[in-house]
N, C-alpha and C positions, 0 to 999 in steps of 0.2 A: 433545546438547541442553543439557548443563550450561554449555558455553561461551556459547551463545546466551542462556540464562537470565541469565548474568552481565551481558552487555551490555544486555539488555532491562531488567533490574532497575536497572542504572546509569542508563539513559536515563529510566526511569519516575521514579526518585527525583530525579535532577538537574533534570528539567524539571517535576516535580510533576504527572505525567500522570494519576495515579489517586487518587481520594478514596474515603473510606468510603461504601459503598452504591452505587457506580457500576454501571451495567449498560452494557456496552460492545459495540457492534456492530462486528465485524471484516468489512470489505469483502472478500469472497472472490471474486476474479476467475477462479479456476481455475488460476492459476499457482502456482509454488512459494513465492513470497514471502508471499502472503496466507495460504496454508495453514500454513506454518511459523509465521507470526506468531500465528495462531489457536491452534496447539498450544502455543506458548510462553506465551501469556497464560493459557490453561487451566491449564498446569502452574504458572505463577506464582500463580494464584488459590488454589492449594492450601496455600501457606505464607506468602503476603504478609500483613503485619500489618494491612492495610486490606482488609476484605472487599469483593469485587466479583464480578460475573458476566460471562460472555461469551456471545455468540451470533454465529454466522456468517451473513452475508447475501450472496447472489449476485444481482446485477442482471443479468437475462437481457435482452440487447439484441435478441434474436430475429432474428439475421442471416438474410437471405433470407426473412423472414416466418415462420420456424418456430422452435419452442421448442428451446433448447439442451439437450444431454444432460449432466446433472450427476449422474447416478445413481451413478457411481463415487465421487464426492466425498461424496454423501449417505450411501452405505453406509459409507465410511471414517469419517466423523464420527460416525455412529450408533454404530459400534463403540467409538469413543473417548468416548462419552457426552456429545457436544457438540451443543447445540441448533443447528439449521441451517434457514434459510429461503431460498426462491427467489422473487425479485420479477420477474415478467414485465413487459416494457415494449414500447413501439413505437419505441424509439430508432432502430433500423436503418431502419424505414419512413420516419421523419421526416427523418433526416439524409441518407440515400442516395437515397430515392425522391421524397419531396415537395420537399425543399430542394435536392437534387442538388449538395451542397457540393463546390467544387473542392478545398478543404483541410478535410476533414471532421473531423480529429482533435480540434481545439479544441472544436467544438460537441458532438461525441460525448462527450468527457470531461466537459464541464460538465453535460450532461444525465444522464450516468451517475452523477455525484456527487450531483446533485440528487435523483435517484431513490433513491439509497442513504440520503441524509439523511432523506428522508420516510419510507422504510421503517423506518429505525432508530427514529424517534420513534413510529411506529405499533406497533412491537414493544416499546415501553417503555424504550428506550435513551436515555441522555443524552450518550453519547460515541460517536464513530466512530473506529476504529483502522484506519489504512491501512498497507500493507506496504512503504513506502519505506525502503530501507536506506542504509547509508553510501555505497555506489556511486551510488545514485540522487541523493543530495544533491550529490555532486561533479559528476555529469552536469548537474544542474539549474543549478548555479553557472556552469558553462562554457557552457551554452546561453544563459543571460542575457548573459554576457560577450561571447561570440563573435557572437551574433545581434543583440543590442540595445545592446551597449556599456554595460551596467549591471551593478552588483554586487547580486545577489539570489539567493534560494533559497526553497524552502518552509520553514515554521517547524516545529520539533518539536511545538509546540502552537499550535493556531489556534482562537480563539473565533469561531464563526460565529453571531453574535448574531441576525442576521436569520433564521437557520434554527433557532435555539435548540438548537444542537448544538456540542459541542467536538470538534475533530478532533485526534487524537494519532497520533504515528508512533514507536511503541516500538522499531522496528528501526533507528532513525536512526544508532546508533553501532555497528551490526553489519555486518561485512564480508559481501558476497554469497557469498564462498567458504564461509563457515560455514553460510549458509542452504542452499546446494547440498548440503553434507555432511549436514545434518539431513534434508533432503528425501529423500535416498537411503537413509539408515539407517532412517528411519521409513516407507519405502515409500509416500511421499505420492503420491496419484494426481494427475496433471496433465491438465487439460482444455485442449487446444490451442485457441487463439483462431481463430474462424472469420472474422475480419476479413480482407477481401481485400487490405488494404494493411499487414497485420501484418509487422513487421520492416523496413519501409521508412520509418520515421519519422525526424524530425530527431534525436530522442534517440538512436537507433541510430547515427547518423552521429557524434554527439558522443562517444558511448561508444567508438567506434573511435579517435577522436583521443586520448582519455585513455589508452587501451591503448597507443597508439603512444608517447605521452609516457613511459609507465611503462617502456619499454624502455631509456631513458637516465636517468631520474630515479626514485629509489626513493620508495616510499610517497606517490605523487602524491595519491591519494584522501584518505589520512589527513592529509597536510599541508594540503590544501584545506579540509577540515572543521575542522581545528585553527585555521586562519587565520580562518574564519568565527566560531568560538567566541571567539577572542581579540578580534575586532572587534565582538563581540556583534551580528553581522549577522542581521537578520530573526529575532531571538529566540534565536539560537544561543548 
């Protein structure tokens, strides 16, 4: 955990992610990234010079029309003394049944984030933290380049003025390998996605391309993020 705390604190300070009195909602998808982020921010709050609070929020898309089972996550976070909320939605019903989208991922993602932002405000939060790490940043960069011919990525900090929420990504300088290590050592419970197209996304294909590049070129992800920082691309 110490290694991740170092990179998380570096990102928080470098991009001024946290201010005194912040209440931060961590979007807990059920995967390792968001749960490790929640643990890291909770640990950081114990010694960071600016006082802040964290709460975990899971947006339940209710796949196949039934509630998701997040009991293992709830029990785990209760043991850690971390506040945790579950937000039920009709996202699956709307995207897959009513709209019957041919490419549902984009709409599903927008609706999930919208529900998270609204829940965060209702629970008294002014910021939302997402679990995107360094590997995700590199993948997003190459998705934009290879699919759209553009140079772009998500930003470490995004002011969602219309939503009255600031989105932060404290894991943006953290290698996924370190996230995996903490998830294992902390016995983080993983809730597998019930999405029928999970693992078949464009992101998964681009990640495979990056992995292939890494066989011949060292530190591809780090060099990519470093280039974005030097170019000040999208707030990096």
